[in-house]
mmCIF file of the N, C-alpha and C atoms, coordinates in Angstrom:
data_MODEL
# 
_entry.id   MODEL 
# 
loop_
_atom_site.group_PDB 
_atom_site.id 
_atom_site.type_symbol 
_atom_site.label_atom_id 
_atom_site.label_alt_id 
_atom_site.label_comp_id 
_atom_site.label_asym_id 
_atom_site.label_entity_id 
_atom_site.label_seq_id 
_atom_site.pdbx_PDB_ins_code 
_atom_site.Cartn_x 
_atom_site.Cartn_y 
_atom_site.Cartn_z 
_atom_site.occupancy 
_atom_site.B_iso_or_equiv 
_atom_site.pdbx_formal_charge 
_atom_site.auth_seq_id 
_atom_site.auth_comp_id 
_atom_site.auth_asym_id 
_atom_site.auth_atom_id 
_atom_site.pdbx_PDB_model_num 
ATOM 1   N N  . ARG A 1 1  ? 116.993 94.935  63.615  1.00 0.00 ? 1  ARG A N  1 
ATOM 2   C CA . ARG A 1 1  ? 116.972 93.092  63.406  1.00 0.00 ? 1  ARG A CA 1 
ATOM 3   C C  . ARG A 1 1  ? 118.302 93.168  63.037  1.00 0.00 ? 1  ARG A C  1 
ATOM 4   N N  . ARG A 1 2  ? 118.740 93.707  62.613  1.00 0.00 ? 2  ARG A N  1 
ATOM 5   C CA . ARG A 1 2  ? 120.016 93.565  61.769  1.00 0.00 ? 2  ARG A CA 1 
ATOM 6   C C  . ARG A 1 2  ? 121.275 94.927  62.742  1.00 0.00 ? 2  ARG A C  1 
ATOM 7   N N  . SER A 1 3  ? 121.851 94.522  63.823  1.00 0.00 ? 3  SER A N  1 
ATOM 8   C CA . SER A 1 3  ? 121.866 95.023  64.552  1.00 0.00 ? 3  SER A CA 1 
ATOM 9   C C  . SER A 1 3  ? 123.153 93.781  65.448  1.00 0.00 ? 3  SER A C  1 
ATOM 10  N N  . GLY A 1 4  ? 123.157 92.185  64.808  1.00 0.00 ? 4  GLY A N  1 
ATOM 11  C CA . GLY A 1 4  ? 124.456 91.786  65.568  1.00 0.00 ? 4  GLY A CA 1 
ATOM 12  C C  . GLY A 1 4  ? 124.135 91.105  66.393  1.00 0.00 ? 4  GLY A C  1 
ATOM 13  N N  . VAL A 1 5  ? 123.120 91.641  67.868  1.00 0.00 ? 5  VAL A N  1 
ATOM 14  C CA . VAL A 1 5  ? 123.908 91.627  68.785  1.00 0.00 ? 5  VAL A CA 1 
ATOM 15  C C  . VAL A 1 5  ? 121.982 90.062  68.564  1.00 0.00 ? 5  VAL A C  1 
ATOM 16  N N  . ALA A 1 6  ? 122.438 89.600  69.732  1.00 0.00 ? 6  ALA A N  1 
ATOM 17  C CA . ALA A 1 6  ? 121.056 88.750  69.285  1.00 0.00 ? 6  ALA A CA 1 
ATOM 18  C C  . ALA A 1 6  ? 120.459 88.169  70.255  1.00 0.00 ? 6  ALA A C  1 
ATOM 19  N N  . ALA A 1 7  ? 120.345 89.865  71.680  1.00 0.00 ? 7  ALA A N  1 
ATOM 20  C CA . ALA A 1 7  ? 119.551 89.643  72.529  1.00 0.00 ? 7  ALA A CA 1 
ATOM 21  C C  . ALA A 1 7  ? 118.595 90.544  71.875  1.00 0.00 ? 7  ALA A C  1 
ATOM 22  N N  . VAL A 1 8  ? 118.924 92.094  71.373  1.00 0.00 ? 8  VAL A N  1 
ATOM 23  C CA . VAL A 1 8  ? 118.470 92.719  70.697  1.00 0.00 ? 8  VAL A CA 1 
ATOM 24  C C  . VAL A 1 8  ? 117.824 92.404  69.629  1.00 0.00 ? 8  VAL A C  1 
ATOM 25  N N  . THR A 1 9  ? 118.277 91.763  68.399  1.00 0.00 ? 9  THR A N  1 
ATOM 26  C CA . THR A 1 9  ? 117.170 90.411  67.947  1.00 0.00 ? 9  THR A CA 1 
ATOM 27  C C  . THR A 1 9  ? 115.390 89.751  68.362  1.00 0.00 ? 9  THR A C  1 
ATOM 28  N N  . THR A 1 10 ? 117.056 89.084  68.965  1.00 0.00 ? 10 THR A N  1 
ATOM 29  C CA . THR A 1 10 ? 115.294 88.884  69.498  1.00 0.00 ? 10 THR A CA 1 
ATOM 30  C C  . THR A 1 10 ? 113.543 89.576  70.095  1.00 0.00 ? 10 THR A C  1 
ATOM 31  N N  . PHE A 1 11 ? 114.850 90.549  70.567  1.00 0.00 ? 11 PHE A N  1 
ATOM 32  C CA . PHE A 1 11 ? 113.592 91.556  71.062  1.00 0.00 ? 11 PHE A CA 1 
ATOM 33  C C  . PHE A 1 11 ? 112.715 92.427  70.178  1.00 0.00 ? 11 PHE A C  1 
ATOM 34  N N  . ALA A 1 12 ? 113.548 92.573  68.455  1.00 0.00 ? 12 ALA A N  1 
ATOM 35  C CA . ALA A 1 12 ? 113.184 93.473  67.459  1.00 0.00 ? 12 ALA A CA 1 
ATOM 36  C C  . ALA A 1 12 ? 111.786 92.181  66.756  1.00 0.00 ? 12 ALA A C  1 
ATOM 37  N N  . ALA A 1 13 ? 112.568 90.811  66.997  1.00 0.00 ? 13 ALA A N  1 
ATOM 38  C CA . ALA A 1 13 ? 111.236 90.130  66.377  1.00 0.00 ? 13 ALA A CA 1 
ATOM 39  C C  . ALA A 1 13 ? 109.980 89.589  67.280  1.00 0.00 ? 13 ALA A C  1 
ATOM 40  N N  . GLY A 1 14 ? 109.900 90.653  68.607  1.00 0.00 ? 14 GLY A N  1 
ATOM 41  C CA . GLY A 1 14 ? 109.234 90.303  69.084  1.00 0.00 ? 14 GLY A CA 1 
ATOM 42  C C  . GLY A 1 14 ? 108.409 91.182  69.508  1.00 0.00 ? 14 GLY A C  1 
ATOM 43  N N  . LEU A 1 15 ? 108.396 92.097  69.300  1.00 0.00 ? 15 LEU A N  1 
ATOM 44  C CA . LEU A 1 15 ? 108.087 93.776  68.656  1.00 0.00 ? 15 LEU A CA 1 
ATOM 45  C C  . LEU A 1 15 ? 107.324 93.352  67.409  1.00 0.00 ? 15 LEU A C  1 
ATOM 46  N N  . GLN A 1 16 ? 107.941 93.135  66.207  1.00 0.00 ? 16 GLN A N  1 
ATOM 47  C CA . GLN A 1 16 ? 107.137 92.800  65.212  1.00 0.00 ? 16 GLN A CA 1 
ATOM 48  C C  . GLN A 1 16 ? 105.930 92.562  65.633  1.00 0.00 ? 16 GLN A C  1 
ATOM 49  N N  . GLN A 1 17 ? 106.291 91.218  66.370  1.00 0.00 ? 17 GLN A N  1 
ATOM 50  C CA . GLN A 1 17 ? 105.259 90.082  66.078  1.00 0.00 ? 17 GLN A CA 1 
ATOM 51  C C  . GLN A 1 17 ? 104.144 90.547  66.673  1.00 0.00 ? 17 GLN A C  1 
ATOM 52  N N  . ASP A 1 18 ? 104.448 90.925  68.044  1.00 0.00 ? 18 ASP A N  1 
ATOM 53  C CA . ASP A 1 18 ? 103.688 91.936  68.108  1.00 0.00 ? 18 ASP A CA 1 
ATOM 54  C C  . ASP A 1 18 ? 103.449 92.964  68.319  1.00 0.00 ? 18 ASP A C  1 
ATOM 55  N N  . GLY A 1 19 ? 102.978 93.874  67.064  1.00 0.00 ? 19 GLY A N  1 
ATOM 56  C CA . GLY A 1 19 ? 102.733 95.404  66.765  1.00 0.00 ? 19 GLY A CA 1 
ATOM 57  C C  . GLY A 1 19 ? 101.584 95.390  67.155  1.00 0.00 ? 19 GLY A C  1 
ATOM 58  N N  . ALA A 1 20 ? 100.244 95.226  66.752  1.00 0.00 ? 20 ALA A N  1 
ATOM 59  C CA . ALA A 1 20 ? 99.352  95.131  66.832  1.00 0.00 ? 20 ALA A CA 1 
ATOM 60  C C  . ALA A 1 20 ? 99.207  95.755  67.894  1.00 0.00 ? 20 ALA A C  1 
ATOM 61  N N  . ALA A 1 21 ? 99.513  94.552  69.462  1.00 0.00 ? 21 ALA A N  1 
ATOM 62  C CA . ALA A 1 21 ? 99.564  95.260  70.910  1.00 0.00 ? 21 ALA A CA 1 
ATOM 63  C C  . ALA A 1 21 ? 100.874 96.562  70.961  1.00 0.00 ? 21 ALA A C  1 
ATOM 64  N N  . VAL A 1 22 ? 101.977 96.669  70.197  1.00 0.00 ? 22 VAL A N  1 
ATOM 65  C CA . VAL A 1 22 ? 102.531 97.558  70.615  1.00 0.00 ? 22 VAL A CA 1 
ATOM 66  C C  . VAL A 1 22 ? 102.097 98.598  70.828  1.00 0.00 ? 22 VAL A C  1 
ATOM 67  N N  . LYS A 1 23 ? 101.470 98.633  68.824  1.00 0.00 ? 23 LYS A N  1 
ATOM 68  C CA . LYS A 1 23 ? 100.565 100.320 68.727  1.00 0.00 ? 23 LYS A CA 1 
ATOM 69  C C  . LYS A 1 23 ? 99.295  100.805 69.428  1.00 0.00 ? 23 LYS A C  1 
ATOM 70  N N  . ALA A 1 24 ? 99.191  99.798  69.939  1.00 0.00 ? 24 ALA A N  1 
ATOM 71  C CA . ALA A 1 24 ? 97.940  99.562  70.937  1.00 0.00 ? 24 ALA A CA 1 
ATOM 72  C C  . ALA A 1 24 ? 98.240  100.139 72.483  1.00 0.00 ? 24 ALA A C  1 
ATOM 73  N N  . ALA A 1 25 ? 99.471  99.897  73.173  1.00 0.00 ? 25 ALA A N  1 
ATOM 74  C CA . ALA A 1 25 ? 99.445  100.199 74.450  1.00 0.00 ? 25 ALA A CA 1 
ATOM 75  C C  . ALA A 1 25 ? 100.318 101.684 74.350  1.00 0.00 ? 25 ALA A C  1 
ATOM 76  N N  . LEU A 1 26 ? 101.180 101.707 73.384  1.00 0.00 ? 26 LEU A N  1 
ATOM 77  C CA . LEU A 1 26 ? 101.641 103.186 72.688  1.00 0.00 ? 26 LEU A CA 1 
ATOM 78  C C  . LEU A 1 26 ? 100.684 104.405 72.611  1.00 0.00 ? 26 LEU A C  1 
ATOM 79  N N  . THR A 1 27 ? 99.214  103.711 71.897  1.00 0.00 ? 27 THR A N  1 
ATOM 80  C CA . THR A 1 27 ? 98.865  105.341 71.492  1.00 0.00 ? 27 THR A CA 1 
ATOM 81  C C  . THR A 1 27 ? 97.443  105.260 72.504  1.00 0.00 ? 27 THR A C  1 
ATOM 82  N N  . SER A 1 28 ? 97.422  104.034 72.922  1.00 0.00 ? 28 SER A N  1 
ATOM 83  C CA . SER A 1 28 ? 96.074  104.264 73.667  1.00 0.00 ? 28 SER A CA 1 
ATOM 84  C C  . SER A 1 28 ? 95.860  105.106 75.402  1.00 0.00 ? 28 SER A C  1 
ATOM 85  N N  . THR A 1 29 ? 95.063  106.052 75.612  1.00 0.00 ? 29 THR A N  1 
ATOM 86  C CA . THR A 1 29 ? 94.797  106.965 76.908  1.00 0.00 ? 29 THR A CA 1 
ATOM 87  C C  . THR A 1 29 ? 94.396  105.604 77.910  1.00 0.00 ? 29 THR A C  1 
ATOM 88  N N  . TRP A 1 30 ? 94.361  104.680 78.320  1.00 0.00 ? 30 TRP A N  1 
ATOM 89  C CA . TRP A 1 30 ? 94.913  104.177 79.032  1.00 0.00 ? 30 TRP A CA 1 
ATOM 90  C C  . TRP A 1 30 ? 95.270  103.791 79.469  1.00 0.00 ? 30 TRP A C  1 
ATOM 91  N N  . SER A 1 31 ? 95.831  103.535 81.130  1.00 0.00 ? 31 SER A N  1 
ATOM 92  C CA . SER A 1 31 ? 97.016  103.154 81.259  1.00 0.00 ? 31 SER A CA 1 
ATOM 93  C C  . SER A 1 31 ? 96.757  102.671 82.716  1.00 0.00 ? 31 SER A C  1 
ATOM 94  N N  . SER A 1 32 ? 98.091  101.650 82.803  1.00 0.00 ? 32 SER A N  1 
ATOM 95  C CA . SER A 1 32 ? 97.694  100.473 84.161  1.00 0.00 ? 32 SER A CA 1 
ATOM 96  C C  . SER A 1 32 ? 98.954  101.302 85.355  1.00 0.00 ? 32 SER A C  1 
ATOM 97  N N  . GLY A 1 33 ? 99.442  102.289 85.424  1.00 0.00 ? 33 GLY A N  1 
ATOM 98  C CA . GLY A 1 33 ? 100.476 102.746 85.689  1.00 0.00 ? 33 GLY A CA 1 
ATOM 99  C C  . GLY A 1 33 ? 100.163 102.529 87.530  1.00 0.00 ? 33 GLY A C  1 
ATOM 100 N N  . GLN A 1 34 ? 98.984  103.530 87.474  1.00 0.00 ? 34 GLN A N  1 
ATOM 101 C CA . GLN A 1 34 ? 97.997  103.198 88.925  1.00 0.00 ? 34 GLN A CA 1 
ATOM 102 C C  . GLN A 1 34 ? 98.829  101.634 90.199  1.00 0.00 ? 34 GLN A C  1 
ATOM 103 N N  . THR A 1 35 ? 98.002  101.583 89.140  1.00 0.00 ? 35 THR A N  1 
ATOM 104 C CA . THR A 1 35 ? 97.684  99.706  89.679  1.00 0.00 ? 35 THR A CA 1 
ATOM 105 C C  . THR A 1 35 ? 98.885  98.686  89.660  1.00 0.00 ? 35 THR A C  1 
ATOM 106 N N  . GLU A 1 36 ? 100.259 99.052  88.840  1.00 0.00 ? 36 GLU A N  1 
ATOM 107 C CA . GLU A 1 36 ? 101.368 98.584  89.023  1.00 0.00 ? 36 GLU A CA 1 
ATOM 108 C C  . GLU A 1 36 ? 101.982 99.008  89.499  1.00 0.00 ? 36 GLU A C  1 
ATOM 109 N N  . GLY A 1 37 ? 102.140 100.279 90.387  1.00 0.00 ? 37 GLY A N  1 
ATOM 110 C CA . GLY A 1 37 ? 102.457 101.445 91.830  1.00 0.00 ? 37 GLY A CA 1 
ATOM 111 C C  . GLY A 1 37 ? 101.673 100.397 93.161  1.00 0.00 ? 37 GLY A C  1 
ATOM 112 N N  . GLN A 1 38 ? 100.930 100.767 92.471  1.00 0.00 ? 38 GLN A N  1 
ATOM 113 C CA . GLN A 1 38 ? 99.950  99.096  94.016  1.00 0.00 ? 38 GLN A CA 1 
ATOM 114 C C  . GLN A 1 38 ? 101.044 98.184  93.801  1.00 0.00 ? 38 GLN A C  1 
ATOM 115 N N  . VAL A 1 39 ? 101.090 97.811  93.186  1.00 0.00 ? 39 VAL A N  1 
ATOM 116 C CA . VAL A 1 39 ? 101.460 95.689  93.008  1.00 0.00 ? 39 VAL A CA 1 
ATOM 117 C C  . VAL A 1 39 ? 102.816 95.768  93.350  1.00 0.00 ? 39 VAL A C  1 
ATOM 118 N N  . GLY A 1 40 ? 103.503 96.864  92.994  1.00 0.00 ? 40 GLY A N  1 
ATOM 119 C CA . GLY A 1 40 ? 104.929 96.912  93.336  1.00 0.00 ? 40 GLY A CA 1 
ATOM 120 C C  . GLY A 1 40 ? 104.835 97.647  94.640  1.00 0.00 ? 40 GLY A C  1 
ATOM 121 N N  . LYS A 1 41 ? 104.808 98.500  95.139  1.00 0.00 ? 41 LYS A N  1 
ATOM 122 C CA . LYS A 1 41 ? 104.504 98.815  96.781  1.00 0.00 ? 41 LYS A CA 1 
ATOM 123 C C  . LYS A 1 41 ? 104.327 97.276  98.147  1.00 0.00 ? 41 LYS A C  1 
ATOM 124 N N  . LEU A 1 42 ? 103.113 96.634  97.270  1.00 0.00 ? 42 LEU A N  1 
ATOM 125 C CA . LEU A 1 42 ? 102.689 95.637  98.732  1.00 0.00 ? 42 LEU A CA 1 
ATOM 126 C C  . LEU A 1 42 ? 103.733 94.502  97.990  1.00 0.00 ? 42 LEU A C  1 
ATOM 127 N N  . LYS A 1 43 ? 104.486 94.723  96.577  1.00 0.00 ? 43 LYS A N  1 
ATOM 128 C CA . LYS A 1 43 ? 105.559 93.878  96.941  1.00 0.00 ? 43 LYS A CA 1 
ATOM 129 C C  . LYS A 1 43 ? 106.765 93.612  97.537  1.00 0.00 ? 43 LYS A C  1 
ATOM 130 N N  . MET A 1 44 ? 107.180 95.326  97.608  1.00 0.00 ? 44 MET A N  1 
ATOM 131 C CA . MET A 1 44 ? 107.899 95.888  98.988  1.00 0.00 ? 44 MET A CA 1 
ATOM 132 C C  . MET A 1 44 ? 107.879 95.216  99.889  1.00 0.00 ? 44 MET A C  1 
ATOM 133 N N  . LEU A 1 45 ? 106.508 95.892  100.598 1.00 0.00 ? 45 LEU A N  1 
ATOM 134 C CA . LEU A 1 45 ? 106.156 95.299  101.800 1.00 0.00 ? 45 LEU A CA 1 
ATOM 135 C C  . LEU A 1 45 ? 106.123 93.634  101.684 1.00 0.00 ? 45 LEU A C  1 
ATOM 136 N N  . LYS A 1 46 ? 106.230 92.600  100.908 1.00 0.00 ? 46 LYS A N  1 
ATOM 137 C CA . LYS A 1 46 ? 106.112 91.660  101.579 1.00 0.00 ? 46 LYS A CA 1 
ATOM 138 C C  . LYS A 1 46 ? 108.032 91.350  100.663 1.00 0.00 ? 46 LYS A C  1 
ATOM 139 N N  . ARG A 1 47 ? 108.837 91.918  100.508 1.00 0.00 ? 47 ARG A N  1 
ATOM 140 C CA . ARG A 1 47 ? 109.659 91.601  101.110 1.00 0.00 ? 47 ARG A CA 1 
ATOM 141 C C  . ARG A 1 47 ? 111.038 91.733  102.215 1.00 0.00 ? 47 ARG A C  1 
ATOM 142 N N  . GLN A 1 48 ? 110.030 92.382  102.766 1.00 0.00 ? 48 GLN A N  1 
ATOM 143 C CA . GLN A 1 48 ? 110.893 93.225  104.150 1.00 0.00 ? 48 GLN A CA 1 
ATOM 144 C C  . GLN A 1 48 ? 110.473 91.948  105.349 1.00 0.00 ? 48 GLN A C  1 
ATOM 145 N N  . THR A 1 49 ? 109.132 91.880  104.734 1.00 0.00 ? 49 THR A N  1 
ATOM 146 C CA . THR A 1 49 ? 108.882 91.248  105.673 1.00 0.00 ? 49 THR A CA 1 
ATOM 147 C C  . THR A 1 49 ? 109.323 89.618  106.086 1.00 0.00 ? 49 THR A C  1 
ATOM 148 N N  . PHE A 1 50 ? 109.304 88.870  104.811 1.00 0.00 ? 50 PHE A N  1 
ATOM 149 C CA . PHE A 1 50 ? 109.384 87.774  103.896 1.00 0.00 ? 50 PHE A CA 1 
ATOM 150 C C  . PHE A 1 50 ? 110.081 86.951  104.980 1.00 0.00 ? 50 PHE A C  1 
ATOM 151 N N  . GLY A 1 51 ? 109.604 86.348  105.934 1.00 0.00 ? 51 GLY A N  1 
ATOM 152 C CA . GLY A 1 51 ? 110.327 84.695  106.681 1.00 0.00 ? 51 GLY A CA 1 
ATOM 153 C C  . GLY A 1 51 ? 110.757 85.767  108.486 1.00 0.00 ? 51 GLY A C  1 
ATOM 154 N N  . ARG A 1 52 ? 110.429 86.714  108.325 1.00 0.00 ? 52 ARG A N  1 
ATOM 155 C CA . ARG A 1 52 ? 110.027 87.040  109.390 1.00 0.00 ? 52 ARG A CA 1 
ATOM 156 C C  . ARG A 1 52 ? 109.344 87.669  110.540 1.00 0.00 ? 52 ARG A C  1 
ATOM 157 N N  . SER A 1 53 ? 107.792 87.536  110.387 1.00 0.00 ? 53 SER A N  1 
ATOM 158 C CA . SER A 1 53 ? 106.880 88.019  110.541 1.00 0.00 ? 53 SER A CA 1 
ATOM 159 C C  . SER A 1 53 ? 105.675 86.926  110.106 1.00 0.00 ? 53 SER A C  1 
ATOM 160 N N  . SER A 1 54 ? 104.229 87.034  110.536 1.00 0.00 ? 54 SER A N  1 
ATOM 161 C CA . SER A 1 54 ? 103.186 86.434  110.181 1.00 0.00 ? 54 SER A CA 1 
ATOM 162 C C  . SER A 1 54 ? 102.533 87.243  108.855 1.00 0.00 ? 54 SER A C  1 
ATOM 163 N N  . PHE A 1 55 ? 101.201 86.457  108.810 1.00 0.00 ? 55 PHE A N  1 
ATOM 164 C CA . PHE A 1 55 ? 100.608 87.078  107.435 1.00 0.00 ? 55 PHE A CA 1 
ATOM 165 C C  . PHE A 1 55 ? 99.705  87.744  108.680 1.00 0.00 ? 55 PHE A C  1 
ATOM 166 N N  . ASP A 1 56 ? 99.385  88.363  109.708 1.00 0.00 ? 56 ASP A N  1 
ATOM 167 C CA . ASP A 1 56 ? 98.597  89.476  110.858 1.00 0.00 ? 56 ASP A CA 1 
ATOM 168 C C  . ASP A 1 56 ? 99.613  90.944  109.912 1.00 0.00 ? 56 ASP A C  1 
ATOM 169 N N  . LEU A 1 57 ? 100.977 90.389  110.454 1.00 0.00 ? 57 LEU A N  1 
ATOM 170 C CA . LEU A 1 57 ? 101.769 91.963  110.652 1.00 0.00 ? 57 LEU A CA 1 
ATOM 171 C C  . LEU A 1 57 ? 101.556 92.302  109.215 1.00 0.00 ? 57 LEU A C  1 
ATOM 172 N N  . LEU A 1 58 ? 101.742 91.607  108.123 1.00 0.00 ? 58 LEU A N  1 
ATOM 173 C CA . LEU A 1 58 ? 101.761 91.774  106.771 1.00 0.00 ? 58 LEU A CA 1 
ATOM 174 C C  . LEU A 1 58 ? 100.460 92.315  105.793 1.00 0.00 ? 58 LEU A C  1 
ATOM 175 N N  . ARG A 1 59 ? 99.362  91.810  106.926 1.00 0.00 ? 59 ARG A N  1 
ATOM 176 C CA . ARG A 1 59 ? 98.355  92.548  106.466 1.00 0.00 ? 59 ARG A CA 1 
ATOM 177 C C  . ARG A 1 59 ? 98.276  93.952  106.945 1.00 0.00 ? 59 ARG A C  1 
ATOM 178 N N  . ARG A 1 60 ? 98.718  94.174  108.375 1.00 0.00 ? 60 ARG A N  1 
ATOM 179 C CA . ARG A 1 60 ? 98.521  95.630  109.020 1.00 0.00 ? 60 ARG A CA 1 
ATOM 180 C C  . ARG A 1 60 ? 99.269  96.738  107.852 1.00 0.00 ? 60 ARG A C  1 
ATOM 181 N N  . ARG A 1 61 ? 100.860 96.286  108.138 1.00 0.00 ? 61 ARG A N  1 
ATOM 182 C CA . ARG A 1 61 ? 101.803 97.122  106.962 1.00 0.00 ? 61 ARG A CA 1 
ATOM 183 C C  . ARG A 1 61 ? 100.938 97.793  106.311 1.00 0.00 ? 61 ARG A C  1 
ATOM 184 N N  . VAL A 1 62 ? 100.585 96.657  105.240 1.00 0.00 ? 62 VAL A N  1 
ATOM 185 C CA . VAL A 1 62 ? 99.691  97.226  104.168 1.00 0.00 ? 62 VAL A CA 1 
ATOM 186 C C  . VAL A 1 62 ? 98.370  97.687  104.048 1.00 0.00 ? 62 VAL A C  1 
ATOM 187 N N  . LEU A 1 63 ? 97.491  97.288  105.115 1.00 0.00 ? 63 LEU A N  1 
ATOM 188 C CA . LEU A 1 63 ? 96.424  98.343  105.752 1.00 0.00 ? 63 LEU A CA 1 
ATOM 189 C C  . LEU A 1 63 ? 97.105  99.336  105.905 1.00 0.00 ? 63 LEU A C  1 
ATOM 190 N N  . LEU A 1 64 ? 97.892  99.958  106.863 1.00 0.00 ? 64 LEU A N  1 
ATOM 191 C CA . LEU A 1 64 ? 98.941  100.969 107.158 1.00 0.00 ? 64 LEU A CA 1 
ATOM 192 C C  . LEU A 1 64 ? 99.336  102.119 105.748 1.00 0.00 ? 64 LEU A C  1 
ATOM 193 N N  . ALA A 1 65 ? 99.942  101.364 105.254 1.00 0.00 ? 65 ALA A N  1 
ATOM 194 C CA . ALA A 1 65 ? 100.550 102.036 104.103 1.00 0.00 ? 65 ALA A CA 1 
ATOM 195 C C  . ALA A 1 65 ? 99.414  102.422 102.451 1.00 0.00 ? 65 ALA A C  1 
ATOM 196 N N  . VAL A 1 66 ? 98.020  102.437 102.791 1.00 0.00 ? 66 VAL A N  1 
ATOM 197 C CA . VAL A 1 66 ? 97.098  102.449 101.904 1.00 0.00 ? 66 VAL A CA 1 
ATOM 198 C C  . VAL A 1 66 ? 96.643  103.740 102.344 1.00 0.00 ? 66 VAL A C  1 
# 
């Protein structure tokens, strides 16, 4: 908070305000990593086909990627 850099100060204030959520995220045994990975893969496939193909091709690529 005392860095003098506006972005860092704002980030630190947000962490302090959400202290309970930050602590829970760092100490919890639960993880959403697998879900986030699948969402990232889907977004990548979507970006690759954007404007070039139909929904049917995107659907086929998603099903083949699984």
